[in-house]
N, CA, C and O atoms as a GROMACS GRO file, in nm:
protein
  316
    1UNK      N    1  -0.296  -1.357  -0.825
    1UNK     CA    2  -0.339  -1.212  -0.794
    1UNK      C    3  -0.271  -1.125  -0.900
    1UNK      O    4  -0.156  -1.136  -0.942
    2UNK      N    5  -0.362  -1.039  -0.933
    2UNK     CA    6  -0.320  -0.935  -1.039
    2UNK      C    7  -0.270  -0.804  -0.963
    2UNK      O    8  -0.280  -0.784  -0.842
    3UNK      N    9  -0.212  -0.719  -1.059
    3UNK     CA   10  -0.182  -0.593  -1.009
    3UNK      C   11  -0.300  -0.507  -0.955
    3UNK      O   12  -0.291  -0.433  -0.857
    4UNK      N   13  -0.407  -0.525  -1.029
    4UNK     CA   14  -0.533  -0.455  -1.000
    4UNK      C   15  -0.578  -0.506  -0.862
    4UNK      O   16  -0.612  -0.423  -0.777
    5UNK      N   17  -0.581  -0.637  -0.833
    5UNK     CA   18  -0.630  -0.692  -0.703
    5UNK      C   19  -0.538  -0.638  -0.582
    5UNK      O   20  -0.582  -0.610  -0.471
    6UNK      N   21  -0.403  -0.627  -0.621
    6UNK     CA   22  -0.307  -0.576  -0.523
    6UNK      C   23  -0.347  -0.429  -0.493
    6UNK      O   24  -0.366  -0.391  -0.377
    7UNK      N   25  -0.360  -0.351  -0.594
    7UNK     CA   26  -0.404  -0.210  -0.584
    7UNK      C   27  -0.528  -0.189  -0.497
    7UNK      O   28  -0.535  -0.098  -0.414
    8UNK      N   29  -0.629  -0.284  -0.522
    8UNK     CA   30  -0.749  -0.280  -0.448
    8UNK      C   31  -0.725  -0.305  -0.302
    8UNK      O   32  -0.789  -0.240  -0.218
    9UNK      N   33  -0.630  -0.402  -0.264
    9UNK     CA   34  -0.596  -0.432  -0.134
    9UNK      C   35  -0.519  -0.303  -0.068
    9UNK      O   36  -0.543  -0.267   0.047
   10UNK      N   37  -0.431  -0.242  -0.146
   10UNK     CA   38  -0.367  -0.124  -0.091
   10UNK      C   39  -0.469  -0.009  -0.052
   10UNK      O   40  -0.459   0.058   0.051
   11UNK      N   41  -0.567   0.004  -0.147
   11UNK     CA   42  -0.673   0.104  -0.122
   11UNK      C   43  -0.755   0.060  -0.001
   11UNK      O   44  -0.792   0.145   0.081
   12UNK      N   45  -0.785  -0.068   0.013
   12UNK     CA   46  -0.861  -0.117   0.134
   12UNK      C   47  -0.788  -0.084   0.262
   12UNK      O   48  -0.846  -0.033   0.357
   13UNK      N   49  -0.655  -0.114   0.261
   13UNK     CA   50  -0.571  -0.084   0.377
   13UNK      C   51  -0.571   0.062   0.408
   13UNK      O   52  -0.588   0.100   0.523
   14UNK      N   53  -0.551   0.150   0.302
   14UNK     CA   54  -0.549   0.280   0.321
   14UNK      C   55  -0.674   0.345   0.400
   14UNK      O   56  -0.665   0.424   0.495
   15UNK      N   57  -0.783   0.297   0.346
   15UNK     CA   58  -0.919   0.365   0.402
   15UNK      C   59  -0.939   0.297   0.546
   15UNK      O   60  -1.005   0.358   0.630
   16UNK      N   61  -0.891   0.186   0.573
   16UNK     CA   62  -0.900   0.128   0.702
   16UNK      C   63  -0.815   0.206   0.803
   16UNK      O   64  -0.856   0.230   0.917
   17UNK      N   65  -0.688   0.249   0.754
   17UNK     CA   66  -0.590   0.312   0.849
   17UNK      C   67  -0.612   0.466   0.850
   17UNK      O   68  -0.592   0.532   0.952
   18UNK      N   69  -0.653   0.521   0.736
   18UNK     CA   70  -0.681   0.654   0.732
   18UNK      C   71  -0.822   0.683   0.682
   18UNK      O   72  -0.848   0.706   0.564
   19UNK      N   73  -0.911   0.682   0.782
   19UNK     CA   74  -1.061   0.692   0.758
   19UNK      C   75  -1.105   0.820   0.682
   19UNK      O   76  -1.212   0.822   0.621
   20UNK      N   77  -1.020   0.929   0.687
   20UNK     CA   78  -1.051   1.052   0.611
   20UNK      C   79  -1.044   1.037   0.471
   20UNK      O   80  -1.103   1.120   0.402
   21UNK      N   81  -0.975   0.935   0.410
   21UNK     CA   82  -0.949   0.921   0.277
   21UNK      C   83  -1.055   0.840   0.212
   21UNK      O   84  -1.101   0.742   0.269
   22UNK      N   85  -1.095   0.875   0.099
   22UNK     CA   86  -1.198   0.804   0.023
   22UNK      C   87  -1.117   0.714  -0.086
   22UNK      O   88  -1.011   0.752  -0.136
   23UNK      N   89  -1.178   0.594  -0.116
   23UNK     CA   90  -1.109   0.506  -0.203
   23UNK      C   91  -1.075   0.566  -0.330
   23UNK      O   92  -0.965   0.549  -0.383
   24UNK      N   93  -1.175   0.644  -0.387
   24UNK     CA   94  -1.152   0.699  -0.524
   24UNK      C   95  -1.047   0.801  -0.523
   24UNK      O   96  -1.005   0.840  -0.631
   25UNK      N   97  -0.999   0.851  -0.411
   25UNK     CA   98  -0.893   0.949  -0.394
   25UNK      C   99  -0.752   0.897  -0.417
   25UNK      O  100  -0.660   0.971  -0.452
   26UNK      N  101  -0.738   0.764  -0.394
   26UNK     CA  102  -0.610   0.697  -0.405
   26UNK      C  103  -0.574   0.669  -0.545
   26UNK      O  104  -0.651   0.607  -0.619
   27UNK      N  105  -0.454   0.714  -0.583
   27UNK     CA  106  -0.401   0.686  -0.719
   27UNK      C  107  -0.252   0.629  -0.713
   27UNK      O  108  -0.173   0.664  -0.627
   28UNK      N  109  -0.225   0.543  -0.807
   28UNK     CA  110  -0.096   0.472  -0.796
   28UNK      C  111   0.031   0.566  -0.791
   28UNK      O  112   0.133   0.532  -0.730
   29UNK      N  113   0.021   0.687  -0.858
   29UNK     CA  114   0.132   0.762  -0.853
   29UNK      C  115   0.146   0.845  -0.735
   29UNK      O  116   0.245   0.918  -0.731
   30UNK      N  117   0.060   0.846  -0.636
   30UNK     CA  118   0.066   0.912  -0.509
   30UNK      C  119   0.151   0.836  -0.419
   30UNK      O  120   0.160   0.713  -0.427
   31UNK      N  121   0.224   0.917  -0.320
   31UNK     CA  122   0.284   0.848  -0.219
   31UNK      C  123   0.213   0.848  -0.094
   31UNK      O  124   0.126   0.933  -0.078
   32UNK      N  125   0.237   0.759  -0.001
   32UNK     CA  126   0.162   0.749   0.120
   32UNK      C  127   0.169   0.878   0.202
   32UNK      O  128   0.076   0.907   0.278
   33UNK      N  129   0.263   0.947   0.192
   33UNK     CA  130   0.288   1.086   0.255
   33UNK      C  131   0.189   1.176   0.177
   33UNK      O  132   0.122   1.255   0.244
   34UNK      N  133   0.175   1.173   0.057
   34UNK     CA  134   0.079   1.277  -0.011
   34UNK      C  135  -0.066   1.256   0.034
   34UNK      O  136  -0.146   1.349   0.026
   35UNK      N  137  -0.102   1.126   0.086
   35UNK     CA  138  -0.244   1.118   0.141
   35UNK      C  139  -0.237   1.143   0.295
   35UNK      O  140  -0.341   1.121   0.357
   36UNK      N  141  -0.142   1.180   0.355
   36UNK     CA  142  -0.142   1.220   0.493
   36UNK      C  143  -0.094   1.099   0.593
   36UNK      O  144  -0.114   1.107   0.715
   37UNK      N  145  -0.038   1.002   0.539
   37UNK     CA  146   0.010   0.893   0.630
   37UNK      C  147   0.148   0.920   0.689
   37UNK      O  148   0.244   0.945   0.616
   38UNK      N  149   0.155   0.916   0.820
   38UNK     CA  150   0.270   0.928   0.887
   38UNK      C  151   0.349   0.792   0.881
   38UNK      O  152   0.308   0.695   0.817
   39UNK      N  153   0.465   0.795   0.952
   39UNK     CA  154   0.552   0.680   0.942
   39UNK      C  155   0.487   0.549   0.996
   39UNK      O  156   0.501   0.438   0.944
   40UNK      N  157   0.417   0.574   1.103
   40UNK     CA  158   0.338   0.458   1.177
   40UNK      C  159   0.232   0.405   1.076
   40UNK      O  160   0.226   0.286   1.044
   41UNK      N  161   0.149   0.506   1.026
   41UNK     CA  162   0.046   0.469   0.928
   41UNK      C  163   0.101   0.394   0.805
   41UNK      O  164   0.052   0.290   0.762
   42UNK      N  165   0.202   0.454   0.757
   42UNK     CA  166   0.261   0.385   0.642
   42UNK      C  167   0.299   0.236   0.672
   42UNK      O  168   0.277   0.150   0.588
   43UNK      N  169   0.351   0.209   0.786
   43UNK     CA  170   0.393   0.075   0.815
   43UNK      C  171   0.274  -0.004   0.833
   43UNK      O  172   0.275  -0.118   0.786
   44UNK      N  173   0.166   0.039   0.897
   44UNK     CA  174   0.040  -0.022   0.913
   44UNK      C  175  -0.027  -0.055   0.781
   44UNK      O  176  -0.082  -0.163   0.761
   45UNK      N  177  -0.020   0.042   0.694
   45UNK     CA  178  -0.080   0.018   0.552
   45UNK      C  179  -0.013  -0.092   0.500
   45UNK      O  180  -0.078  -0.190   0.463
   46UNK      N  181   0.124  -0.088   0.491
   46UNK     CA  182   0.196  -0.202   0.426
   46UNK      C  183   0.172  -0.340   0.489
   46UNK      O  184   0.156  -0.440   0.420
   47UNK      N  185   0.170  -0.341   0.621
   47UNK     CA  186   0.156  -0.472   0.688
   47UNK      C  187   0.006  -0.513   0.653
   47UNK      O  188  -0.017  -0.629   0.619
   48UNK      N  189  -0.092  -0.420   0.660
   48UNK     CA  190  -0.233  -0.480   0.637
   48UNK      C  191  -0.252  -0.525   0.484
   48UNK      O  192  -0.325  -0.619   0.452
   49UNK      N  193  -0.179  -0.450   0.396
   49UNK     CA  194  -0.174  -0.488   0.254
   49UNK      C  195  -0.126  -0.631   0.235
   49UNK      O  196  -0.184  -0.713   0.164
   50UNK      N  197  -0.022  -0.653   0.301
   50UNK     CA  198   0.054  -0.799   0.294
   50UNK      C  199  -0.050  -0.901   0.365
   50UNK      O  200  -0.054  -1.018   0.326
   51UNK      N  201  -0.127  -0.859   0.462
   51UNK     CA  202  -0.219  -0.953   0.512
   51UNK      C  203  -0.331  -0.979   0.425
   51UNK      O  204  -0.374  -1.094   0.415
   52UNK      N  205  -0.387  -0.875   0.354
   52UNK     CA  206  -0.487  -0.891   0.262
   52UNK      C  207  -0.456  -0.966   0.143
   52UNK      O  208  -0.542  -1.035   0.089
   53UNK      N  209  -0.321  -0.956   0.092
   53UNK     CA  210  -0.280  -1.023  -0.023
   53UNK      C  211  -0.211  -1.155  -0.006
   53UNK      O  212  -0.174  -1.227  -0.099
   54UNK      N  213  -0.197  -1.183   0.131
   54UNK     CA  214  -0.117  -1.310   0.173
   54UNK      C  215   0.025  -1.319   0.095
   54UNK      O  216   0.074  -1.425   0.057
   55UNK      N  217   0.083  -1.191   0.076
   55UNK     CA  218   0.227  -1.187   0.015
   55UNK      C  219   0.305  -1.131   0.128
   55UNK      O  220   0.262  -1.033   0.189
   56UNK      N  221   0.424  -1.191   0.161
   56UNK     CA  222   0.508  -1.156   0.268
   56UNK      C  223   0.638  -1.100   0.200
   56UNK      O  224   0.693  -1.163   0.109
   57UNK      N  225   0.684  -0.981   0.246
   57UNK     CA  226   0.805  -0.918   0.189
   57UNK      C  227   0.867  -0.855   0.325
   57UNK      O  228   0.798  -0.803   0.412
   58UNK      N  229   0.996  -0.867   0.330
   58UNK     CA  230   1.057  -0.802   0.439
   58UNK      C  231   1.042  -0.645   0.436
   58UNK      O  232   1.062  -0.581   0.333
   59UNK      N  233   1.007  -0.591   0.549
   59UNK     CA  234   0.962  -0.450   0.552
   59UNK      C  235   1.061  -0.348   0.503
   59UNK      O  236   1.027  -0.240   0.455
   60UNK      N  237   1.194  -0.390   0.518
   60UNK     CA  238   1.298  -0.311   0.474
   60UNK      C  239   1.293  -0.281   0.313
   60UNK      O  240   1.344  -0.181   0.264
   61UNK      N  241   1.228  -0.374   0.245
   61UNK     CA  242   1.233  -0.362   0.106
   61UNK      C  243   1.134  -0.247   0.063
   61UNK      O  244   1.147  -0.195  -0.048
   62UNK      N  245   1.047  -0.210   0.140
   62UNK     CA  246   0.953  -0.105   0.109
   62UNK      C  247   1.017   0.051   0.126
   62UNK      O  248   0.972   0.149   0.066
   63UNK      N  249   1.122   0.056   0.211
   63UNK     CA  250   1.184   0.175   0.239
   63UNK      C  251   1.231   0.263   0.116
   63UNK      O  252   1.232   0.386   0.127
   64UNK      N  253   1.267   0.204   0.007
   64UNK     CA  254   1.315   0.260  -0.106
   64UNK      C  255   1.205   0.305  -0.204
   64UNK      O  256   1.234   0.370  -0.305
   65UNK      N  257   1.084   0.272  -0.176
   65UNK     CA  258   0.978   0.294  -0.272
   65UNK      C  259   0.923   0.444  -0.254
   65UNK      O  260   0.914   0.494  -0.142
   66UNK      N  261   0.890   0.505  -0.359
   66UNK     CA  262   0.841   0.642  -0.351
   66UNK      C  263   0.692   0.664  -0.377
   66UNK      O  264   0.640   0.775  -0.364
   67UNK      N  265   0.625   0.556  -0.414
   67UNK     CA  266   0.474   0.580  -0.443
   67UNK      C  267   0.399   0.450  -0.418
   67UNK      O  268   0.460   0.347  -0.389
   68UNK      N  269   0.267   0.455  -0.431
   68UNK     CA  270   0.188   0.339  -0.420
   68UNK      C  271   0.214   0.242  -0.536
   68UNK      O  272   0.204   0.121  -0.512
   69UNK      N  273   0.244   0.282  -0.655
   69UNK     CA  274   0.272   0.192  -0.767
   69UNK      C  275   0.391   0.105  -0.722
   69UNK      O  276   0.387  -0.017  -0.740
   70UNK      N  277   0.496   0.164  -0.665
   70UNK     CA  278   0.616   0.103  -0.624
   70UNK      C  279   0.570  -0.024  -0.526
   70UNK      O  280   0.624  -0.134  -0.540
   71UNK      N  281   0.470   0.000  -0.429
   71UNK     CA  282   0.432  -0.112  -0.331
   71UNK      C  283   0.360  -0.216  -0.423
   71UNK      O  284   0.384  -0.335  -0.402
   72UNK      N  285   0.272  -0.180  -0.523
   72UNK     CA  286   0.199  -0.268  -0.599
   72UNK      C  287   0.304  -0.357  -0.687
   72UNK      O  288   0.292  -0.479  -0.702
   73UNK      N  289   0.395  -0.290  -0.736
   73UNK     CA  290   0.513  -0.367  -0.821
   73UNK      C  291   0.580  -0.456  -0.735
   73UNK      O  292   0.600  -0.572  -0.769
   74UNK      N  293   0.624  -0.404  -0.611
   74UNK     CA  294   0.715  -0.494  -0.532
   74UNK      C  295   0.628  -0.621  -0.483
   74UNK      O  296   0.677  -0.734  -0.484
   75UNK      N  297   0.502  -0.599  -0.443
   75UNK     CA  298   0.418  -0.711  -0.401
   75UNK      C  299   0.396  -0.818  -0.522
   75UNK      O  300   0.404  -0.940  -0.508
   76UNK      N  301   0.367  -0.754  -0.635
   76UNK     CA  302   0.352  -0.826  -0.756
   76UNK      C  303   0.469  -0.927  -0.790
   76UNK      O  304   0.455  -1.044  -0.826
   77UNK      N  305   0.590  -0.855  -0.772
   77UNK     CA  306   0.714  -0.935  -0.808
   77UNK      C  307   0.732  -1.048  -0.698
   77UNK      O  308   0.798  -1.148  -0.728
   78UNK      N  309   0.678  -1.038  -0.578
   78UNK     CA  310   0.714  -1.131  -0.467
   78UNK      C  311   0.596  -1.228  -0.455
   78UNK      O  312   0.601  -1.318  -0.372
   79UNK      N  313   0.489  -1.212  -0.534
   79UNK     CA  314   0.372  -1.302  -0.517
   79UNK      C  315   0.404  -1.459  -0.546
   79UNK      O  316   0.315  -1.543  -0.535
   0.00000   0.00000   0.00000
């Protein structure tokens, strides 16, 4: 799985959880807060992304990340 495919999974999860967001609006440098995700939405997006990529990471490791690129990099490192 490439970083691009992980990013695509993140985007898919975001538009599933936040239907007001368009796929083309999501950029790696954005935070999930930037796109309007509350704390429950952020957790749902991360869990859904892990399901889509079949990569499992303890949720606590996502707490220190500041943007979508951080999520991509963490999942890529744990694949």
